[in-house]
C-alpha positions in Angstrom: 68.2 0.8 -27.6 65.3 -0.4 -26.4 64.1 -0.2 -22.7 64.6 -3.8 -22.0 68.4 -3.6 -23.3 69.1 -0.5 -21.4 67.7 -2.1 -18.3 70.3 -5.1 -18.7 72.7 -3.1 -19.6 72.9 -0.7 -16.4 73.8 -3.2 -13.8 76.7 -4.5 -16.5 78.2 -0.7 -16.7 78.1 -0.7 -12.6 80.2 -4.2 -12.6 82.7 -2.8 -14.9 83.1 0.8 -13.1 83.4 -1.3 -9.7 86.5 -3.6 -11.0 88.2 -1.0 -12.8 88.2 0.6 -9.5 89.3 -2.0 -7.8 92.2 -2.6 -10.3 93.3 1.1 -10.3 94.0 0.6 -6.3 95.8 -3.0 -7.3 97.8 -1.0 -9.8 98.7 2.1 -7.5 99.7 -0.3 -4.6 102.0 -2.5 -6.6 103.8 0.6 -8.5 104.2 2.2 -4.8 105.3 -0.9 -3.3 102.2 -0.8 -0.4 101.2 -4.8 0.5 97.9 -5.4 -0.7 96.8 -6.7 3.1 98.6 -7.7 6.2 95.8 -9.9 7.1 95.5 -12.6 5.2 97.4 -15.8 6.4 96.4 -19.6 6.3 94.6 -20.8 9.0 97.4 -23.2 10.1 99.7 -20.0 10.3 96.8 -18.2 12.5 96.8 -20.9 14.8 100.5 -21.5 15.0 101.0 -17.7 15.8 98.3 -18.2 18.5 99.8 -21.1 20.3 
């Protein structure tokens, strides 16, 4: 492997590890029944709650 190839491979591996960690959290929450996020709501729904 040339130094140029290794330089390009490092960020790619970082992204792979980050995505794997996020997916592990999602799988854990799905299996335990924990909701992913309670703060997600459409803008119209948020406006209706405020009124």
